[in-house]
N, CA, C and O of each residue as an XYZ file, in Angstrom:
660
protein
N     -14.021     -8.961    -15.456
C     -12.614     -9.002    -15.554
C     -11.953     -7.879    -14.644
O     -12.464     -6.761    -14.574
N     -10.910     -8.182    -14.018
C     -10.224     -7.155    -13.143
C      -9.464     -6.156    -13.998
O      -8.765     -6.538    -14.937
N      -9.593     -4.958    -13.694
C      -8.930     -3.879    -14.453
C      -8.219     -3.011    -13.436
O      -8.822     -2.529    -12.477
N      -6.890     -2.813    -13.666
C      -6.150     -1.828    -12.842
C      -5.874     -0.582    -13.569
O      -5.443     -0.589    -14.721
N      -6.137      0.562    -12.858
C      -5.943      1.797    -13.444
C      -5.581      2.868    -12.436
O      -5.676      2.616    -11.235
N      -5.182      4.020    -12.855
C      -4.826      5.103    -11.960
C      -6.105      5.520    -11.234
O      -7.184      5.531    -11.827
N      -5.979      5.871     -9.925
C      -7.136      6.403     -9.157
C      -7.486      7.780     -9.657
O      -6.623      8.519    -10.131
N      -8.806      8.140     -9.546
C      -9.279      9.442     -9.797
C     -10.264      9.845     -8.712
O     -10.784      9.033     -7.946
N     -10.486     11.169     -8.698
C     -11.270     11.739     -7.606
C     -12.687     11.052     -7.473
O     -13.209     10.928     -6.365
N     -13.285     10.618     -8.608
C     -14.588     10.014     -8.498
C     -14.513      8.630     -7.791
O     -15.541      8.066     -7.414
N     -13.361      8.130     -7.630
C     -13.169      6.770     -6.916
C     -13.231      7.003     -5.393
O     -13.430      6.040     -4.653
N     -13.070      8.222     -4.908
C     -12.929      8.475     -3.523
C     -13.949      7.771     -2.534
O     -13.535      7.210     -1.520
N     -15.180      7.811     -2.831
C     -16.209      7.123     -1.921
C     -15.823      5.598     -1.814
O     -15.876      5.041     -0.717
N     -15.482      5.003     -2.811
C     -15.096      3.468     -2.723
C     -13.802      3.325     -2.030
O     -13.683      2.499     -1.126
N     -12.750      4.141     -2.430
C     -11.454      4.067     -1.776
C     -11.642      4.314     -0.235
O     -11.090      3.586      0.590
N     -12.379      5.282      0.089
C     -12.608      5.581      1.530
C     -13.282      4.411      2.306
O     -12.938      4.066      3.436
N     -14.271      3.844      1.584
C     -15.043      2.692      2.311
C     -14.054      1.499      2.414
O     -14.056      0.824      3.443
N     -13.254      1.224      1.443
C     -12.264      0.095      1.558
C     -11.250      0.490      2.646
O     -10.869     -0.371      3.439
N     -10.815      1.700      2.716
C      -9.961      2.054      3.824
C     -10.567      1.846      5.164
O      -9.909      1.315      6.058
N     -11.770      2.233      5.341
C     -12.506      2.127      6.581
C     -12.667      0.704      6.920
O     -12.601      0.378      8.105
N     -12.885     -0.235      5.949
C     -12.875     -1.669      6.231
C     -11.623     -2.153      6.809
O     -11.615     -2.961      7.738
N     -10.521     -1.655      6.254
C      -9.133     -2.030      6.701
C      -9.062     -1.575      8.204
O      -8.733     -2.376      9.079
N      -9.373     -0.298      8.471
C      -9.213      0.251      9.818
C     -10.025     -0.556     10.750
O      -9.592     -0.757     11.884
N     -11.198     -1.051     10.365
C     -12.067     -1.850     11.219
C     -11.395     -3.157     11.607
O     -11.719     -3.704     12.661
N     -10.502     -3.666     10.831
C      -9.882     -4.958     11.202
C      -8.971     -4.841     12.395
O      -8.745     -5.817     13.110
N      -8.427     -3.606     12.625
C      -7.506     -3.473     13.703
C      -6.115     -3.860     13.384
O      -5.228     -3.706     14.224
N      -5.869     -4.375     12.162
C      -4.573     -4.877     11.711
C      -4.072     -4.305     10.433
O      -3.165     -4.870      9.823
N      -4.598     -3.258     10.019
C      -4.209     -2.648      8.679
C      -3.367     -1.369      8.914
O      -2.393     -1.122      8.203
N      -3.758     -0.571      9.914
C      -3.110      0.793     10.015
C      -3.321      1.250     11.460
O      -4.180      0.773     12.200
N      -2.449      2.229     11.798
C      -2.544      2.784     13.095
C      -3.660      3.967     13.054
O      -4.070      4.488     14.091
N      -4.109      4.338     11.771
C      -5.134      5.352     11.647
C      -6.467      4.811     12.172
O      -6.837      3.651     11.990
N      -7.157      5.745     12.839
C      -8.493      5.400     13.339
C      -9.598      5.886     12.535
O     -10.741      5.469     12.723
N      -9.293      6.812     11.581
C     -10.243      7.290     10.617
C      -9.569      7.525      9.338
O      -8.373      7.811      9.289
N     -10.344      7.406      8.257
C      -9.917      7.590      6.927
C      -9.763      9.124      6.683
O     -10.446      9.922      7.325
N      -8.889      9.511      5.779
C      -8.830     10.873      5.394
C     -10.238     11.415      4.988
O     -11.090     10.624      4.582
N     -10.496     12.749      5.089
C     -11.850     13.329      4.870
C     -12.140     13.661      3.418
O     -13.263     14.014      3.059
N     -11.044     13.535      2.534
C     -11.290     13.821      1.148
C     -10.204     13.271      0.221
O      -9.106     12.960      0.682
N     -10.471     13.155     -0.986
C      -9.572     12.658     -2.002
C      -8.247     13.429     -1.929
O      -7.166     12.844     -1.979
N      -8.356     14.670     -1.818
C      -7.111     15.501     -1.729
C      -6.270     15.204     -0.585
O      -5.045     15.162     -0.697
N      -6.914     14.982      0.589
C      -6.125     14.651      1.763
C      -5.494     13.229      1.663
O      -4.422     12.952      2.201
N      -6.253     12.330      0.919
C      -5.698     10.941      0.718
C      -4.476     11.039     -0.263
O      -3.514     10.279     -0.151
N      -4.553     11.960     -1.181
C      -3.514     11.981     -2.165
C      -2.348     13.003     -1.736
O      -1.356     13.125     -2.456
N      -2.483     13.683     -0.626
C      -1.572     14.695     -0.279
C      -0.109     14.458     -0.335
O       0.662     15.327     -0.741
N       0.298     13.238      0.086
C       1.749     12.868      0.064
C       1.996     11.676     -0.875
O       3.043     11.034     -0.795
N       1.061     11.386     -1.741
C       1.223     10.342     -2.735
C       2.176     10.771     -3.856
O       2.295     11.941     -4.221
N       2.892      9.656     -4.411
C       3.705      9.963     -5.606
C       2.777     10.030     -6.833
O       2.020      9.104     -7.125
N       2.875     11.195     -7.549
C       2.039     11.240     -8.789
C       2.043     10.072     -9.680
O       3.115      9.534     -9.959
N       0.874      9.616    -10.170
C       0.744      8.490    -10.983
C       0.922      7.156    -10.268
O       0.818      6.125    -10.932
N       1.176      7.100     -8.987
C       1.292      5.889     -8.213
C       0.191      5.571     -7.323
O       0.423      4.901     -6.317
N      -1.050      6.003     -7.596
C      -2.135      5.604     -6.878
C      -3.064      4.887     -7.774
O      -3.607      5.463     -8.717
N      -3.266      3.591     -7.486
C      -4.037      2.739     -8.440
C      -5.189      2.169     -7.752
O      -5.208      2.029     -6.529
N      -6.258      1.802     -8.607
C      -7.418      1.090     -8.077
C      -7.619     -0.125     -8.999
O      -7.210     -0.169    -10.159
N      -8.301     -1.126     -8.361
C      -8.688     -2.368     -9.009
C     -10.082     -2.211     -9.212
O     -10.785     -1.890     -8.254
N     -10.597     -2.403    -10.387
C     -12.059     -2.337    -10.768
C     -12.468     -3.721    -11.216
O     -11.754     -4.386    -11.967
N     -13.651     -4.153    -10.736
C     -14.327     -5.351    -11.183
C     -15.711     -5.047    -11.429
O     -16.433     -4.588    -10.544
N     -16.144     -5.309    -12.710
C     -17.483     -5.018    -13.137
C     -17.863     -3.552    -12.848
O     -18.987     -3.254    -12.443
N     -16.888     -2.645    -13.070
C     -17.147     -1.204    -12.827
C     -17.147     -0.714    -11.385
O     -17.471      0.444    -11.118
N     -16.789     -1.581    -10.468
C     -16.773     -1.232     -9.072
C     -15.336     -1.279     -8.572
O     -14.620     -2.219     -8.915
N     -14.887     -0.334     -7.796
C     -13.542     -0.336     -7.178
C     -13.550     -1.346     -6.014
O     -14.321     -1.222     -5.063
N     -12.706     -2.298     -6.122
C     -12.694     -3.336     -5.095
C     -11.330     -3.442     -4.336
O     -11.130     -4.320     -3.497
N     -10.400     -2.494     -4.681
C      -9.086     -2.360     -3.958
C      -8.343     -1.207     -4.485
O      -8.610     -0.671     -5.560
N      -7.354     -0.825     -3.653
C      -6.525      0.349     -4.061
C      -5.123      0.127     -3.422
O      -4.946     -0.586     -2.434
N      -4.166      0.788     -4.064
C      -2.854      0.832     -3.526
C      -2.227      2.245     -3.938
O      -2.688      2.923     -4.857
N      -1.193      2.593     -3.207
C      -0.582      3.817     -3.525
C       0.870      3.791     -3.012
O       1.248      2.974     -2.172
N       1.652      4.715     -3.555
C       3.030      4.868     -3.118
C       3.180      6.290     -2.529
O       2.684      7.252     -3.116
N       3.855      6.424     -1.381
C       4.206      7.715     -0.844
C       5.713      7.845     -0.664
O       6.449      6.877     -0.472
N       6.116      9.101     -0.740
C       7.518      9.283     -0.528
C       7.986      9.010      0.874
O       7.233      9.303      1.803
N       9.153      8.480      1.107
C       9.607      8.210      2.467
C      10.275      9.365      3.065
O      10.323      9.517      4.286
N      10.825     10.235      2.174
C      11.680     11.368      2.668
C      11.725     12.371      1.531
O      11.621     12.028      0.353
N      11.888     13.659      1.943
C      12.170     14.671      0.952
C      13.626     14.844      0.617
O      13.962     15.630     -0.269
N      14.551     14.094      1.335
C      15.954     14.154      1.015
C      16.229     13.570     -0.315
O      15.723     12.490     -0.623
N      17.007     14.226     -1.127
C      17.233     13.727     -2.484
C      17.747     12.339     -2.680
O      17.478     11.686     -3.688
N      18.545     11.866     -1.630
C      19.144     10.542     -1.735
C      18.109      9.418     -1.603
O      18.377      8.277     -1.978
N      16.884      9.759     -1.048
C      15.762      8.880     -0.969
C      14.787      9.036     -2.114
O      13.662      8.546     -2.013
N      15.158      9.689     -3.188
C      14.149      9.972     -4.234
C      13.598      8.709     -4.858
O      12.514      8.744     -5.439
N      14.290      7.615     -4.761
C      13.813      6.328     -5.403
C      13.295      5.370     -4.367
O      13.258      4.166     -4.620
N      12.896      5.847     -3.218
C      12.391      4.945     -2.184
C      10.996      5.393     -1.805
O      10.775      6.554     -1.461
N      10.067      4.477     -1.870
C       8.680      4.731     -1.634
C       8.052      3.749     -0.687
O       8.498      2.606     -0.585
N       7.044      4.169     -0.007
C       6.289      3.271      0.886
C       4.914      2.901      0.299
O       4.152      3.740     -0.181
N       4.659      1.609      0.372
C       3.510      1.063     -0.305
C       2.306      0.985      0.813
O       2.495      0.657      1.984
N       1.146      1.312      0.294
C      -0.073      1.044      1.097
C      -1.002      0.317      0.184
O      -1.097      0.693     -0.985
N      -1.683     -0.676      0.617
C      -2.547     -1.539     -0.277
C      -3.748     -2.002      0.603
O      -3.542     -2.520      1.700
N      -4.909     -1.823      0.149
C      -6.142     -2.207      0.783
C      -7.087     -2.863     -0.172
O      -7.281     -2.369     -1.282
N      -7.675     -3.946      0.215
C      -8.631     -4.709     -0.656
C      -9.969     -4.789      0.078
O     -10.004     -5.011      1.288
N     -11.039     -4.612     -0.635
C     -12.367     -4.700     -0.038
C     -12.591     -6.074      0.553
O     -12.189     -7.082     -0.029
N     -13.232     -6.115      1.709
C     -13.388     -7.321      2.420
C     -13.989     -8.533      1.645
O     -13.682     -9.698      1.896
N     -14.855     -8.161      0.701
C     -15.495     -9.268     -0.117
C     -14.624     -9.731     -1.286
O     -14.997    -10.646     -2.019
N     -13.530     -9.131     -1.444
C     -12.622     -9.528     -2.601
C     -11.173     -9.896     -2.160
O     -10.249     -9.948     -2.972
N     -11.022    -10.153     -0.804
C      -9.696    -10.551     -0.320
C      -9.520    -12.083     -0.684
O     -10.465    -12.870     -0.731
N      -8.281    -12.393     -0.921
C      -7.914    -13.781     -1.298
C      -8.294    -14.206     -2.648
O      -8.365    -15.409     -2.902
N      -8.558    -13.266     -3.584
C      -8.923    -13.535     -4.916
C      -8.024    -13.061     -6.032
O      -8.384    -13.048     -7.210
N      -6.824    -12.667     -5.602
C      -5.796    -12.236     -6.491
C      -5.779    -10.672     -6.808
O      -4.929    -10.161     -7.537
N      -6.788     -9.980     -6.194
C      -6.836     -8.457     -6.382
C      -5.581     -7.811     -5.809
O      -5.036     -6.906     -6.441
N      -5.109     -8.221     -4.668
C      -3.962     -7.593     -4.093
C      -2.716     -7.871     -4.908
O      -1.876     -6.991     -5.101
N      -2.601     -9.113     -5.389
C      -1.426     -9.414     -6.318
C      -1.418     -8.638     -7.538
O      -0.363     -8.154     -7.948
N      -2.560     -8.477     -8.175
C      -2.624     -7.599     -9.403
C      -2.283     -6.249     -9.157
O      -1.521     -5.667     -9.930
N      -2.794     -5.650     -8.099
C      -2.519     -4.289     -7.719
C      -1.042     -4.051     -7.402
O      -0.443     -3.096     -7.897
N      -0.471     -4.903     -6.595
C       0.886     -4.789     -6.166
C       1.808     -4.947     -7.309
O       2.806     -4.230     -7.386
N       1.520     -5.900     -8.263
C       2.389     -6.058     -9.487
C       2.424     -4.811    -10.298
O       3.471     -4.366    -10.768
N       1.165     -4.211    -10.465
C       0.948     -2.978    -11.200
C       1.732     -1.855    -10.562
O       2.436     -1.106    -11.239
N       1.600     -1.741     -9.214
C       2.359     -0.641     -8.527
C       3.828     -0.812     -8.691
O       4.531      0.174     -8.912
N       4.316     -1.973     -8.597
C       5.799     -2.258     -8.766
C       6.222     -1.807    -10.140
O       7.285     -1.204    -10.292
N       5.390     -2.093    -11.179
C       5.761     -1.745    -12.515
C       5.782     -0.198    -12.745
O       6.711      0.368    -13.321
N       4.673      0.443    -12.242
C       4.676      1.907    -12.418
C       5.699      2.607    -11.615
O       6.231      3.625    -12.059
N       6.013      2.112    -10.432
C       7.079      2.744     -9.614
C       8.384      2.611    -10.344
O       9.118      3.597    -10.406
N       8.747      1.440    -10.919
C       9.980      1.350    -11.630
C      10.019      2.258    -12.834
O      11.072      2.794    -13.180
N       8.861      2.441    -13.487
C       8.858      3.412    -14.632
C       9.171      4.790    -14.201
O       9.658      5.600    -14.990
N       8.893      5.094    -12.905
C       9.178      6.392    -12.317
C      10.475      6.476    -11.568
O      10.733      7.458    -10.871
N      11.290      5.471    -11.700
C      12.696      5.539    -11.114
C      12.889      5.075     -9.711
O      13.944      5.272     -9.108
N      11.822      4.431     -9.172
C      11.956      3.911     -7.735
C      12.724      2.573     -7.736
O      12.380      1.642     -8.463
N      13.768      2.509     -6.904
C      14.608      1.407     -6.791
C      14.306      0.605     -5.485
O      14.733     -0.545     -5.373
N      13.632      1.152     -4.576
C      13.258      0.434     -3.298
C      11.872      0.778     -2.878
O      11.541      1.962     -2.804
N      11.028     -0.198     -2.595
C       9.772     -0.164     -2.021
C       9.802     -0.756     -0.601
O      10.393     -1.802     -0.336
N       9.125     -0.017      0.292
C       9.049     -0.611      1.683
C       7.623     -0.659      2.057
O       6.774      0.017      1.476
N       7.359     -1.489      3.060
C       6.055     -1.611      3.584
C       6.109     -1.928      5.068
O       6.956     -2.710      5.499
N       5.243     -1.350      5.839
C       5.167     -1.610      7.266
C       3.889     -2.344      7.567
O       2.796     -1.831      7.324
N       4.019     -3.564      8.106
C       2.832     -4.335      8.249
C       2.748     -4.919      9.674
O       3.744     -5.392     10.221
N       1.564     -4.877     10.247
C       1.422     -5.513     11.562
C       1.641     -7.009     11.385
O       1.101     -7.581     10.439
N       2.385     -7.653     12.223
C       2.706     -9.096     12.185
C       1.408    -10.026     12.078
O       1.433    -11.122     11.517
N       0.289     -9.483     12.667
C      -0.875    -10.253     12.773
C      -1.589    -10.245     11.353
O      -2.487    -11.056     11.128
N      -1.196     -9.346     10.423
C      -1.774     -9.249      9.129
C      -1.039    -10.201      8.185
O      -0.386     -9.752      7.243
N      -1.139    -11.506      8.426
C      -0.416    -12.486      7.685
C      -0.779    -12.521      6.194
O       0.066    -12.914      5.390
N      -1.920    -12.153      5.812
C      -2.372    -12.144      4.395
C      -1.515    -11.098      3.615
O      -1.077    -11.322      2.486
N      -1.314     -9.957      4.292
C      -0.596     -8.893      3.603
C       0.966     -9.216      3.638
O       1.699     -8.867      2.712
N       1.425     -9.890      4.738
C       2.824    -10.297      4.675
C       3.049    -11.304      3.574
O       4.016    -11.154      2.826
N       2.248    -12.286      3.429
C       2.339    -13.283      2.362
C       2.235    -12.599      1.012
O       3.015    -12.958      0.130
N       1.333    -11.633      0.764
C       1.278    -10.920     -0.497
C       2.560    -10.268     -0.909
O       3.034    -10.408     -2.037
N       3.120     -9.535      0.059
C       4.408     -8.860     -0.164
C       5.517     -9.794     -0.433
O       6.335     -9.535     -1.316
N       5.591    -10.870      0.280
C       6.709    -11.850      0.164
C       6.516    -12.483     -1.237
O       7.529    -12.703     -1.901
N       5.383    -12.771     -1.703
C       5.122    -13.367     -2.996
C       5.533    -12.449     -4.151
O       5.806    -12.919     -5.256
N       5.575    -11.148     -3.893
C       5.919    -10.118     -4.817
C       7.289     -9.592     -4.634
O       7.552     -8.447     -5.003
N       8.180    -10.356     -4.087
C       9.628     -9.945     -4.041
C      10.038     -9.118     -2.851
O      11.203     -8.724     -2.806
N       9.192     -8.812     -1.875
C       9.605     -8.203     -0.688
C      10.239     -9.246      0.210
O      10.019    -10.452      0.100
N      11.094     -8.657      1.163
C      11.641     -9.563      2.168
C      11.490     -8.818      3.480
O      11.489     -7.587      3.496
N      11.365     -9.531      4.562
C      11.302     -8.991      5.875
C      12.729     -8.580      6.293
O      13.638     -9.407      6.368
N      12.882     -7.317      6.552
C      14.247     -6.906      7.085
C      14.285     -6.578      8.514
O      15.362     -6.223      8.992
N      13.155     -6.660      9.314
C      13.192     -6.415     10.679
C      11.898     -6.200     11.305
O      10.877     -6.184     10.618
N      11.875     -6.032     12.579
C      10.616     -5.724     13.302
C      10.877     -4.474     14.095
O      11.848     -4.379     14.845
N       9.997     -3.518     13.916
C       9.987     -2.296     14.741
C       9.126     -2.546     15.904
O       7.899     -2.524     15.809
N       9.774     -2.792     17.044
C       9.119     -3.259     18.293
C       8.494     -2.080     18.975
O       9.112     -1.032     19.162
N       7.197     -2.288     19.359
C       6.468     -1.374     20.211
C       6.655      0.038     19.560
O       7.074      1.003     20.199
N       6.330      0.077     18.310
C       6.552      1.324     17.512
C       5.508      2.416     17.771
O       5.762      3.611     17.623
N       4.339      1.947     18.161
C       3.251      2.913     18.462
C       2.111      2.212     19.248
O       1.987      0.987     19.229
N       1.320      2.996     19.910
C       0.138      2.454     20.590
C      -1.083      2.572     19.761
O      -1.309      3.506     18.991
N      -1.901      1.491     19.992
C      -3.204      1.462     19.294
C      -4.238      1.048     20.361
O      -4.150     -0.040     20.930
N      -5.207      1.922     20.617
C      -6.121      1.677     21.715
C      -5.443      1.275     23.021
O      -5.898      0.396     23.753
N      -4.290      1.989     23.283
C      -3.680      1.823     24.500
C      -2.730      0.618     24.555
O      -2.163      0.317     25.605
N      -2.568     -0.051     23.441
C      -1.675     -1.206     23.413
C      -0.582     -1.046     22.394
O      -0.795     -0.760     21.215
N       0.686     -1.264     22.964
C       1.849     -1.163     22.013
C       1.816     -2.221     20.920
O       1.536     -3.394     21.163
N       2.104     -1.774     19.733
C       2.086     -2.662     18.589
C       3.473     -2.676     17.848
O       4.174     -1.668     17.755
N       3.793     -3.851     17.352
C       4.965     -3.987     16.513
C       4.569     -3.817     15.030
O       3.398     -3.992     14.692
N       5.506     -3.485     14.155
C       5.294     -3.673     12.773
C       6.528     -4.318     12.147
O       7.661     -4.121     12.586
N       6.251     -5.107     11.089
C       7.262     -5.803     10.338
C       7.723     -4.722      9.220
O       6.893     -4.015      8.647
N       8.934     -4.660      8.990
C       9.448     -3.730      7.931
C       9.926     -4.614      6.802
O      10.874     -5.388      6.929
N       9.235     -4.466      5.704
C       9.557     -5.237      4.442
C      10.120     -4.320      3.401
O       9.815     -3.127      3.367
N      10.979     -4.905      2.513
C      11.627     -4.127      1.504
C      11.685     -4.910      0.248
O      11.891     -6.123      0.269
N      11.504     -4.227     -0.866
C      11.714     -4.810     -2.154
C      12.679     -3.889     -2.994
O      12.445     -2.699     -3.208
N      13.798     -4.573     -3.450
C      14.699     -3.828     -4.369
C      14.381     -4.164     -5.778
O      14.188     -5.331     -6.117
N      14.321     -3.145     -6.625
C      14.119     -3.384     -8.019
C      15.243     -4.194     -8.697
O      16.396     -4.062     -8.288
N      14.973     -4.976     -9.653
C      16.032     -5.736    -10.395
C      16.328     -4.922    -11.656
O      17.153     -5.338    -12.468
N      15.671     -3.768    -11.838
C      15.940     -3.059    -13.107
C      16.302     -1.638    -12.915
O      16.909     -1.058    -13.815
N      15.970     -0.998    -11.772
C      16.229      0.306    -11.372
C      17.245      0.361    -10.236
O      17.113     -0.370     -9.254
N      18.271      1.232    -10.359
C      19.363      1.390     -9.277
C      20.191      0.192     -9.185
O      20.637     -0.123     -8.082
N      20.448     -0.516    -10.223
C      21.367     -1.650    -10.090
C      22.782     -1.329    -10.555
O      23.635     -2.217    -10.550
N      23.051     -0.131    -10.943
C      24.469      0.191    -11.375
C      25.252      0.611    -10.277
O      26.434      0.915    -10.442
């Protein structure tokens, strides 16, 4: 049975491995290497908003929320990162993780979640759309990857319970 819980330092080897699998696809991140430690991975994460999915005692996916800005007006806006192990993609792990992250983010007062996704990563785009995100635009030629300019889609989810007044 799939279990979603807060990430802990002992999860780091699995989290790093899943991150590296995402990097290897060429469609998950501009990063070329994973952070070198749990502390580095958590450095800009929102406390309590780093989650892992466990199946039979093994971490098979992770997600986390990072602050988009230190300006107080953006205190309720966070950026989502989500990675699923290659052997567990398409099995509902991402949906369970993202639903849990949405819930915990709202408990912590977040009214907007954003995600930046390569257009080629259609599985991630579909996952986000299924969970209430909408595409608000394309950041064209936002950065180079291996010498090639890449676009990213900007997706946004507004809470239906936080920041509605």
